[in-house]
C-alpha positions as CSV (number, residue, x, y, z in Angstrom):
1,M,67.0,62.0,91.4
2,P,68.0,63.9,88.2
3,I,70.9,66.3,88.1
4,Y,70.4,69.8,86.6
5,Y,73.1,72.1,85.4
6,F,72.8,75.9,85.7
7,C,74.9,77.7,83.2
8,L,75.3,81.4,82.6
9,H,75.9,83.0,79.2
10,D,77.0,86.4,78.0
11,N,80.3,87.3,76.3
12,D,81.7,84.6,78.6
13,D,80.2,81.4,79.8
14,V,80.0,80.2,83.4
15,V,79.5,76.5,83.1
16,D,78.1,74.4,86.0
17,A,80.3,71.3,85.8
18,D,78.9,69.7,89.0
19,G,75.2,70.2,88.7
20,T,72.6,70.0,91.4
21,E,70.5,67.0,92.3
22,L,66.8,68.1,92.5
23,P,63.6,66.1,92.3
24,D,62.0,67.7,89.2
25,L,62.0,70.6,86.8
26,D,59.9,72.8,89.0
27,S,62.5,72.5,91.8
28,A,65.2,73.3,89.3
29,H,63.2,76.4,88.2
30,E,63.0,77.6,91.8
31,H,66.7,76.9,92.4
32,A,67.5,78.9,89.3
33,R,65.4,81.8,90.6
34,R,67.2,81.7,94.0
35,V,70.6,81.7,92.3
36,T,69.6,84.6,90.1
37,R,68.3,86.7,93.0
38,E,71.7,86.1,94.8
39,L,73.7,87.1,91.7
40,T,71.7,90.3,91.0
41,F,71.1,91.4,94.6
42,K,73.6,94.3,94.5
43,R,72.9,95.3,90.9
44,A,76.6,95.5,90.0
45,G,76.7,91.8,90.7
46,M,79.3,89.4,92.0
47,L,82.8,89.9,90.8
48,E,81.9,93.3,89.3
49,R,79.8,91.6,86.6
50,R,76.5,93.0,85.4
51,W,74.6,89.8,85.8
52,S,71.2,91.2,84.8
53,Q,72.4,91.2,81.2
54,W,73.2,87.5,81.3
55,T,71.2,84.5,80.3
56,M,70.8,81.4,82.5
57,S,70.0,78.0,81.0
58,V,69.0,74.9,82.9
59,R,70.2,71.7,81.3
60,D,69.7,68.0,81.9
61,G,72.5,65.4,82.1
62,S,72.5,65.1,78.3
63,G,73.1,68.8,77.8
64,E,69.5,69.5,76.6
65,V,68.3,73.0,77.5
66,L,65.1,72.5,79.6
67,L,64.5,76.2,80.2
68,S,66.4,79.5,79.6
69,F,65.8,83.1,80.7
70,C,67.5,86.5,81.1
71,L,68.5,87.2,84.7
72,S,66.7,90.5,84.4
73,D,63.4,88.6,83.9
74,V,63.7,87.4,87.5
75,E,63.8,91.0,88.8
76,T,60.5,91.6,87.1
77,D,59.2,88.3,88.3
78,S,58.7,86.8,84.8
79,R,58.7,83.0,84.6
80,P,61.5,81.4,82.5
81,T,60.3,80.0,79.2
82,E,60.8,76.3,78.6
83,A,63.1,75.6,75.7
84,P,62.0,73.5,72.8
85,R,63.0,69.9,73.1
86,Q,66.1,69.8,71.0
87,P,69.9,69.5,71.7
88,A,71.5,72.6,73.1
89,V,73.2,74.6,70.4
90,G,73.3,78.0,72.1
91,T,71.3,80.6,73.9
92,K,70.1,84.1,72.9
93,K,71.8,87.0,74.5
94,C,69.7,89.3,76.7
95,S,69.4,92.9,75.6
C-alpha cells in the first residue's frame, strides 16, 4: 500500500515525516479533509495558529505533490485540485 505525506505550509512548514499508509489517492484526499476539519474546528486552530490561511499538500514517497489546497477550501466544501505531475518545488500561499 502506498504511503502519503500530508504537509502544511504558510510562513512555517509542518512536515509529515512519517506519512500515512492508504490504499489510493481518493483515500488520501478523504484523510486530508478529515485532518483539515480537525485543525480548523475551533477557528483559531490548534496551538493558536490560524490554520485556515495555510495550504496542505499531499505528496507521494518521491516528494511529488499529488494534490494541494487551502485549508479554508475545506470549510466551503471545495475539492482540492490535483497538482500537475512534476517534482514538488513549492506551494502557493492561501490568501
